[in-house]
Structures are given as structure tokens and as C-alpha cells.
C-alpha positions as CSV (number, residue, x, y, z in Angstrom):
1,X,25.3,12.8,-36.2
2,X,26.3,16.3,-35.1
3,X,30.1,16.7,-34.7
4,X,30.3,20.4,-33.8
5,X,27.7,22.4,-31.9
6,X,27.9,25.1,-34.6
7,X,25.8,22.7,-36.7
8,X,22.9,23.3,-34.3
9,X,23.1,27.0,-34.6
10,X,23.5,27.0,-38.4
11,X,20.7,24.5,-39.0
12,X,18.2,26.5,-36.8
13,X,19.3,29.8,-38.4
14,X,18.6,28.4,-41.9
15,X,15.3,27.0,-40.8
16,X,14.0,30.0,-38.8
17,X,16.4,32.9,-39.3
18,X,14.2,35.6,-37.9
19,X,13.0,33.8,-34.8
20,X,14.5,35.3,-31.6
21,X,17.1,33.0,-30.0
22,X,18.2,35.0,-26.9
23,X,16.6,38.0,-25.2
24,X,17.1,40.3,-22.2
25,X,14.9,43.1,-20.9
26,X,16.4,45.5,-23.4
27,X,17.6,43.6,-26.4
28,X,17.0,40.4,-28.5
29,X,19.0,38.5,-31.1
30,X,17.7,36.3,-33.8
31,X,19.3,33.0,-34.9
32,X,20.5,34.6,-38.1
33,X,22.0,37.6,-36.3
34,X,23.6,35.3,-33.8
35,X,25.4,33.2,-36.4
36,X,26.4,36.3,-38.3
37,X,27.9,38.0,-35.2
38,X,29.6,34.7,-34.1
39,X,31.3,34.5,-37.6
40,X,32.4,38.1,-37.4
41,X,34.0,37.4,-33.9
42,X,35.5,34.2,-35.2
43,X,37.1,36.0,-38.1
44,X,38.5,38.6,-35.8
45,X,40.2,35.9,-33.8
46,X,41.9,34.3,-36.8
47,X,45.0,36.4,-36.7
48,X,46.0,34.9,-33.4
49,X,46.7,31.7,-35.3
50,X,45.8,29.2,-32.6
51,X,43.8,26.0,-32.5
52,X,42.0,24.3,-29.6
53,X,43.4,27.0,-27.3
54,X,41.5,28.8,-24.5
55,X,39.9,32.2,-25.1
56,X,38.3,33.9,-22.1
57,X,35.1,35.9,-22.5
58,X,34.3,38.5,-19.8
59,X,31.3,40.6,-20.7
60,X,27.8,41.5,-19.4
61,X,25.3,38.6,-19.5
62,X,23.6,39.3,-22.8
63,X,23.0,37.6,-26.2
64,X,26.4,39.1,-27.3
65,X,28.2,37.0,-24.7
66,X,26.7,33.8,-26.3
67,X,27.7,35.2,-29.8
68,X,31.2,35.5,-28.4
69,X,31.2,31.9,-27.1
70,X,30.3,30.7,-30.6
71,X,32.8,33.1,-32.2
72,X,35.6,31.3,-30.2
73,X,34.3,28.0,-31.6
74,X,34.3,29.4,-35.2
75,X,37.9,30.3,-34.7
76,X,38.7,26.7,-33.9
77,X,39.2,27.3,-30.2
78,X,37.3,26.9,-26.9
79,X,35.8,29.5,-24.5
80,X,35.8,30.1,-20.8
81,X,33.1,32.5,-19.4
82,X,34.5,34.9,-16.8
83,X,31.9,36.5,-14.6
84,X,32.7,40.2,-14.1
85,X,31.2,40.1,-10.6
86,X,33.7,37.4,-9.4
87,X,36.2,38.4,-6.7
88,X,39.4,39.8,-8.2
89,X,41.6,37.0,-6.7
90,X,39.4,34.3,-8.3
91,X,39.6,35.9,-11.8
92,X,43.3,36.3,-11.5
93,X,43.6,32.6,-10.4
94,X,41.6,31.5,-13.4
95,X,43.8,33.6,-15.7
96,X,46.9,32.1,-14.1
97,X,45.8,28.5,-14.8
98,X,44.2,29.2,-18.2
99,X,46.7,31.6,-19.8
100,X,44.1,32.6,-22.4
101,X,45.3,33.5,-25.8
102,X,42.8,36.4,-25.9
103,X,40.4,38.0,-23.5
104,X,37.2,39.0,-25.2
105,X,35.6,42.0,-23.4
106,X,32.9,44.6,-23.8
107,X,33.4,48.2,-22.9
108,X,32.4,47.9,-19.3
109,X,34.4,44.7,-18.6
110,X,37.5,46.2,-20.4
111,X,37.8,48.7,-17.5
112,X,37.6,45.9,-15.0
113,X,40.2,43.9,-16.8
114,X,42.5,46.9,-16.8
115,X,41.8,47.4,-13.1
116,X,42.8,43.8,-12.5
117,X,46.2,44.6,-14.1
118,X,45.5,42.3,-17.1
119,X,48.0,43.3,-19.8
120,X,47.8,40.4,-22.3
121,X,45.8,40.3,-25.6
122,X,42.5,41.9,-25.3
123,X,39.8,42.2,-28.0
124,X,36.9,44.7,-27.5
125,X,33.6,43.2,-28.9
126,X,32.3,46.7,-29.8
127,X,35.3,47.2,-32.1
128,X,34.9,44.0,-34.1
129,X,33.7,45.2,-37.5
130,X,30.4,43.9,-39.0
131,X,30.2,42.0,-42.2
132,X,33.9,41.3,-42.1
133,X,33.7,37.5,-42.3
134,X,36.4,35.2,-43.8
135,X,34.1,32.3,-44.9
136,X,36.9,30.3,-46.5
137,X,39.1,30.4,-43.4
138,X,36.2,29.5,-41.2
139,X,35.3,26.6,-43.5
140,X,38.9,25.3,-43.4
141,X,38.9,25.3,-39.7
142,X,35.7,23.2,-39.6
143,X,37.2,20.6,-42.0
144,X,39.7,19.6,-39.4
145,X,37.4,19.9,-36.4
146,X,36.5,16.7,-34.6
147,X,33.9,16.0,-31.9
148,X,36.4,15.3,-29.2
149,X,37.8,18.9,-29.6
150,X,37.2,21.1,-26.5
151,X,34.1,23.3,-26.6
152,X,34.5,25.1,-23.2
153,X,36.3,25.1,-19.9
154,X,34.3,26.0,-16.8
155,X,36.1,26.7,-13.5
156,X,34.8,25.1,-10.3
157,X,35.9,26.2,-6.9
158,X,37.6,23.0,-5.7
159,X,38.3,22.0,-2.1
160,X,41.3,24.3,-1.7
161,X,39.5,27.3,-3.2
162,X,41.8,27.0,-6.2
163,X,39.6,27.0,-9.3
164,X,39.9,23.9,-11.5
165,X,39.1,24.3,-15.2
166,X,36.8,21.4,-16.4
167,X,37.3,20.9,-20.1
168,X,34.3,19.7,-22.0
169,X,34.2,18.4,-25.6
170,X,31.7,19.0,-28.4
171,X,30.7,15.3,-28.3
172,X,29.8,15.5,-24.6
173,X,27.5,18.5,-25.1
174,X,25.9,16.9,-28.2
175,X,25.3,13.8,-26.1
176,X,23.7,16.0,-23.3
177,X,21.5,18.1,-25.6
178,X,20.2,15.1,-27.6
179,X,19.1,13.4,-24.4
180,X,17.8,16.6,-22.7
181,X,15.7,17.9,-25.5
182,X,14.2,14.5,-26.3
183,X,13.5,13.6,-22.6
184,X,11.8,16.9,-21.8
185,X,10.2,17.4,-25.2
186,X,11.9,20.8,-25.8
187,X,10.7,22.3,-29.1
188,X,10.6,25.8,-30.7
189,X,7.5,26.4,-28.6
190,X,9.6,26.6,-25.4
191,X,10.3,29.9,-23.8
192,X,13.1,29.1,-21.4
193,X,13.6,31.4,-18.4
194,X,17.4,31.4,-17.8
195,X,18.5,31.7,-14.2
196,X,22.0,30.1,-14.2
197,X,25.0,32.4,-14.7
198,X,27.0,31.5,-17.9
199,X,30.0,30.4,-15.8
200,X,27.7,27.8,-14.1
201,X,27.3,24.5,-16.0
202,X,23.5,24.4,-15.9
203,X,23.4,27.3,-18.4
204,X,24.9,25.0,-21.0
205,X,21.6,23.2,-21.3
206,X,19.6,26.4,-21.7
207,X,21.9,27.8,-24.4
208,X,22.3,24.6,-26.5
209,X,18.7,23.4,-26.2
210,X,17.8,26.8,-27.8
211,X,20.4,26.3,-30.6
212,X,19.2,22.8,-31.3
213,X,15.4,23.3,-31.2
214,X,14.7,26.9,-32.0
215,X,13.3,27.6,-28.6
216,X,13.6,31.1,-27.2
217,X,15.7,32.0,-24.1
218,X,14.8,34.9,-21.8
219,X,17.8,36.0,-19.7
220,X,16.2,36.9,-16.5
221,X,17.8,39.9,-14.7
222,X,19.8,38.5,-11.7
223,X,18.4,41.0,-9.2
224,X,14.8,39.7,-9.7
225,X,15.7,36.4,-8.0
226,X,15.9,38.3,-4.7
227,X,12.4,39.8,-5.2
228,X,9.8,37.1,-6.0
229,X,7.2,39.8,-6.1
230,X,9.0,41.2,-9.2
231,X,10.2,37.9,-10.6
232,X,6.8,36.2,-10.9
233,X,5.2,39.0,-13.0
234,X,8.3,38.9,-15.2
235,X,7.7,35.2,-15.9
236,X,4.1,36.0,-16.7
237,X,5.0,38.9,-18.9
238,X,7.5,36.9,-20.9
239,X,5.2,33.9,-21.1
240,X,8.0,31.6,-19.8
241,X,6.9,28.0,-19.8
242,X,10.2,26.2,-19.0
243,X,12.6,26.7,-16.1
244,X,15.7,24.7,-15.0
245,X,16.9,26.6,-11.9
246,X,18.9,26.0,-8.8
247,X,16.7,25.0,-5.8
248,X,17.6,28.2,-3.9
249,X,15.8,30.3,-6.5
250,X,12.7,28.1,-6.2
251,X,12.9,28.1,-2.4
252,X,12.8,31.9,-2.1
253,X,9.5,31.8,-3.9
254,X,8.2,29.0,-1.7
255,X,9.4,30.4,1.5
256,X,7.7,33.8,0.9
257,X,4.6,32.0,-0.3
258,X,4.7,34.3,-3.3
259,X,2.6,32.0,-5.5
260,X,-0.4,33.0,-3.4
261,X,-0.1,36.5,-4.8
262,X,0.8,35.8,-8.4
263,X,1.0,32.4,-10.1
264,X,2.5,32.7,-13.6
265,X,0.0,31.0,-15.9
266,X,2.3,29.7,-18.6
267,X,4.7,27.5,-16.6
268,X,4.6,23.9,-17.7
269,X,8.0,22.3,-17.0
270,X,10.0,23.0,-13.8
271,X,13.4,21.4,-13.3
272,X,15.9,21.9,-10.5
273,X,19.6,21.2,-10.6
274,X,22.8,22.2,-8.7
275,X,21.9,21.3,-5.1
276,X,19.4,19.2,-3.1
277,X,15.8,20.4,-3.6
278,X,14.1,20.4,-0.1
279,X,10.9,18.3,-0.4
280,X,8.8,20.7,1.6
281,X,9.4,23.5,-0.9
282,X,9.0,21.2,-3.8
283,X,5.5,20.2,-2.4
284,X,4.6,23.9,-2.3
285,X,5.4,24.3,-6.0
286,X,3.6,21.0,-6.8
287,X,0.5,22.2,-5.0
288,X,0.4,25.3,-7.2
289,X,1.3,23.5,-10.4
290,X,-0.4,20.1,-10.1
291,X,-0.2,19.4,-13.9
292,X,3.4,20.6,-14.5
293,X,6.3,18.3,-15.3
294,X,8.8,18.4,-12.4
295,X,12.3,16.8,-12.6
296,X,15.2,16.6,-10.1
297,X,18.4,16.6,-12.0
298,X,21.9,15.8,-10.7
299,X,25.4,15.9,-12.0
300,X,28.8,17.4,-11.4
301,X,30.4,19.8,-13.9
302,X,32.8,17.0,-14.8
303,X,30.0,14.9,-16.3
304,X,28.8,17.7,-18.6
305,X,26.0,19.1,-16.4
306,X,23.8,16.1,-15.8
307,X,24.3,12.4,-15.3
308,X,21.1,11.3,-13.5
309,X,17.5,12.6,-13.5
310,X,14.2,11.9,-11.8
311,X,10.8,12.9,-13.2
312,X,8.7,13.2,-10.1
313,X,5.4,11.3,-10.5
314,X,4.5,10.2,-7.0
315,X,3.9,12.0,-3.7
316,X,6.7,12.6,-1.3
317,X,6.3,13.6,2.4
318,X,8.0,16.8,3.4
319,X,10.7,15.0,5.3
320,X,11.4,12.4,2.6
321,X,14.4,13.1,0.2
322,X,13.7,13.4,-3.5
323,X,15.6,10.8,-5.5
324,X,18.2,11.8,-8.0
325,X,16.8,8.9,-10.0
326,X,18.4,7.1,-12.9
327,X,21.3,7.5,-15.3
328,X,20.8,9.8,-18.3
329,X,20.8,8.0,-21.7
330,X,24.2,6.8,-22.8
331,X,25.6,7.2,-19.3
332,X,26.4,4.5,-16.8
333,X,26.2,5.2,-13.0
334,X,27.5,2.7,-10.5
335,X,28.3,2.8,-6.7
336,X,31.8,1.8,-5.6
337,X,32.8,0.8,-2.1
338,X,36.5,-0.1,-1.6
339,X,36.9,-0.5,-5.4
340,X,34.1,-3.0,-5.7
341,X,30.5,-2.6,-6.6
342,X,28.4,-1.7,-3.5
343,X,25.8,-4.3,-2.5
344,X,22.2,-3.5,-3.1
345,X,21.6,-2.2,0.4
346,X,25.0,-0.5,0.7
347,X,25.9,3.1,0.2
348,X,28.8,3.8,-2.2
349,X,30.6,6.5,-4.1
350,X,28.8,7.6,-7.3
351,X,31.0,6.8,-10.3
352,X,30.2,7.7,-13.9
353,X,31.3,6.4,-17.2
354,X,30.3,7.4,-20.7
355,X,30.6,10.1,-23.4
356,X,29.5,12.7,-20.8
357,X,32.9,12.7,-19.1
358,X,35.0,15.8,-19.2
359,X,38.4,15.6,-21.0
360,X,40.0,16.5,-17.6
361,X,41.1,19.6,-15.7
362,X,42.9,22.2,-17.8
363,X,46.7,22.4,-17.1
364,X,46.2,20.3,-13.9
365,X,47.4,16.7,-14.4
366,X,47.5,15.8,-10.7
367,X,43.8,16.6,-10.1
368,X,42.8,15.0,-13.4
369,X,44.6,11.7,-12.5
370,X,43.0,11.7,-9.1
371,X,39.4,12.1,-10.2
372,X,39.4,10.5,-13.7
373,X,40.7,7.0,-13.0
374,X,40.9,3.6,-14.8
375,X,37.7,1.7,-14.1
376,X,38.7,-0.7,-11.3
377,X,36.0,-3.2,-12.5
378,X,37.8,-3.4,-15.9
379,X,41.5,-4.5,-15.9
380,X,41.5,-5.4,-19.6
381,X,41.6,-2.1,-21.6
382,X,41.8,1.6,-20.9
383,X,38.5,2.9,-19.7
384,X,38.2,6.1,-17.7
385,X,35.5,6.7,-15.1
386,X,34.9,9.8,-13.0
387,X,34.7,9.5,-9.2
388,X,32.2,12.2,-8.0
389,X,33.1,12.2,-4.3
390,X,29.3,11.9,-3.7
391,X,27.8,9.1,-1.6
392,X,24.5,7.6,-2.6
393,X,22.4,4.4,-2.3
394,X,19.4,2.9,-4.0
395,X,16.0,3.0,-2.3
396,X,13.3,0.3,-2.4
397,X,12.1,1.5,-5.8
398,X,15.6,1.1,-7.3
399,X,16.0,4.9,-7.4
400,X,19.3,6.6,-6.5
401,X,19.2,8.7,-3.3
402,X,22.0,11.3,-2.7
403,X,23.3,11.0,0.9
404,X,26.3,13.1,1.4
405,X,29.7,14.3,0.2
406,X,32.5,11.8,0.8
407,X,34.3,14.6,2.7
408,X,33.3,18.1,3.3
409,X,34.8,19.7,0.3
410,X,33.0,21.2,-2.6
411,X,34.0,19.7,-5.9
412,X,32.4,21.8,-8.5
413,X,29.6,19.3,-8.1
414,X,26.1,20.4,-8.8
415,X,23.3,18.5,-7.1
């Protein structure tokens, strides 16, 4: 059983060292180079002498950012991606909550951090020397690491606009990746087209599916998603066969009927996550890819990306909602109404229990205690569940249908 996600990276690097793990338009990084660079970054973080502490990573979206994430883990700590295009107030609010021990930056982001007035510890990735790895120290850190240690904290917007840092453990990501790669048969043959920003939880699946299986991930330039006429040839050129995108990215293509002009020939698996996928636009995609595997995936950040999924195998009318389906493996979903189980025909709040649950919100006990509660159906021993704030009900097929938010706030939830 994998205890630490670094085991995925190391195993794949030993099996296929020269295979490309992550690529952009201009650069690529092999599994061997990724592990090497991560160990160099991890070694450079050792002098800070902390354990299970937050390290912020603010860089361009490249393979080097992923190496920086893994470097934080090698040092015995956890990472928080900071998008350098976020509004200044949001970045400062995250820093205020997180109080990162170190901010890892590249040259471009260093200027931005200085412009923000950030004066704490900063480490420039370009200045971290190569081949300067303290293997003994890194090994000693691993000996005391356990699978409930935090891996990352991702910040969601929250109803008040104050970001909340969702802290996720190694065991939760291992739980996700084992289910995800098996259910969707992800192997080293997959070329994954990454759309999700690294501060958005869906990217976790892309990154760790690659580390586990030896698949290749193409980081698609963000600006292409505004221009389907350029995006689709890019998918064809890179031979991308697997995508797990937010519906809005798929809808732009459907709404402009771009697949009439160019239909990437390699696409085999098409997933959507993060918001409701309109059925009309899904049907447009289905018409052009009748043999592809389609899946509608649902889950808040607090349940480690996904907690339900639905592989679409029957026809749906344009005005019929796509189900969010069934609980992921090793996850239990139930609907609560007034602290009791909702009746079969009743709508209720989606509640989740299992290894997928976040450890809580970083440095925010009030919000943690509000959302992660004792299971009201179990008065006998401590058992945390997560209340999503989403209302759903079962349809005649026994599939879960998302109906609405409990209130009008956004919760960091991704449907």
C-alpha cells in the first residue's frame, strides 16, 4: 500500500526514467528529471527545519511547478499552489491565513511577490543548485512520514469571499488515484490534456494519475481555451486522448460548433468536472464522438476532488439533467434531511464519509467544525462526515441527481 505519493513518482521513474511526464509547448520533463529536480528542491528546503508546515509555490504553470510541489513533499512539508494571475487581495488573504514558511518562486513571480510587498522567506527556483541532494536527510524524513500527513492545501473562495485552505492528506490522494486510474483504465498509453489550473483541485487527478501510471501530461496553454479553432488542432498535434475538463471549456467548443471544422482524431475518454455539464452541449460532443467514454464527475474540494461519478451509457434528452451517479469506491454518500436519512423520493443534503475527507480548513477551526461534523446517524464513536451544502435526490434508476445549492453561496464545491 502506497503511504506517500512520492512512491508513485519514484516507482515510475525507476521503471521508465526517460519517458516524458509533463510537457508544455516549449519544454518537457522526464520522470527521472522530475524526481531529481524535486529532490534538489527538497534538499534546498531542509535548512528551514520544519515538518508538516505550509510552503507556498508561486510560479508559471510548467513542469517545474510540479517539481516544486514534490520538492515540498521531499522536505517533509506540504504545498499550496498560488496562481500568479490571482487578484492581489486574494493572494495576500491566502498568505495571511497560511503564513507559509517559505515562498517558492521563479524569476517572473519573484517580481510579483515583491510588488505585493511580500517580505518573508523567499526561495528562487532558478537559484537552487543542481545535483546538490542530501539523500540521507531526505530518507530520514520519509522514515517518519505517515499517510495522514498533509500533502497540499488548496484555497477555495468561500461564501464571504475569504479563501479557506482545504488540507488534504497523502492517504486521501492515494485513495483517489487508485480508484480513478482503475475505473478509467489510465495507463502509460494515455496522453492527458490538462486544462485545470494547478490551484484547482481537478488538476490533482491529472498530476497524480501521471505519476502513478507513467502517462504523459500536456499542459495546454490557457489562452487556447478561448479559441477553439486553435485549441482543437493543438489536441490533434499532441495526440491527446484523455481530457478531464470543466464543462465551460467543452461548451465553448460545442457552442461554436468547432468540431464541424476539426475533430481531433485521438480523443477516447472525455470527462467533465467542476460544474454542471449542460446536456445539450454534451449531446453535441457525443454525436461527434459516439465511441468515446464519457463521464460526469462530481465532488467538492473537501472530498479530495471526486466523490461521485457517472459513466454515461444511455441517451439523454437536451433538457434532461445528467446524473452525478454513484459514490466513488471506498466513499459513502448519503442524503440528510433534518439530521435523518432522506426518504427514497425526498431531496436531501449530500453528505460524505470515507478516506476522501479533507483534514479540515487550515487555521480555521470554526469553519472546520461547521462543515466536518460528527455523523448524526452514529452516536456511538467519533466519525466525521462532510456536509457539502449541495441538495440532490435519486432518480428512478437509483442515480444521484444534483438539484441546487442549499443556499446561494459557493463553497469551493466543484460540480
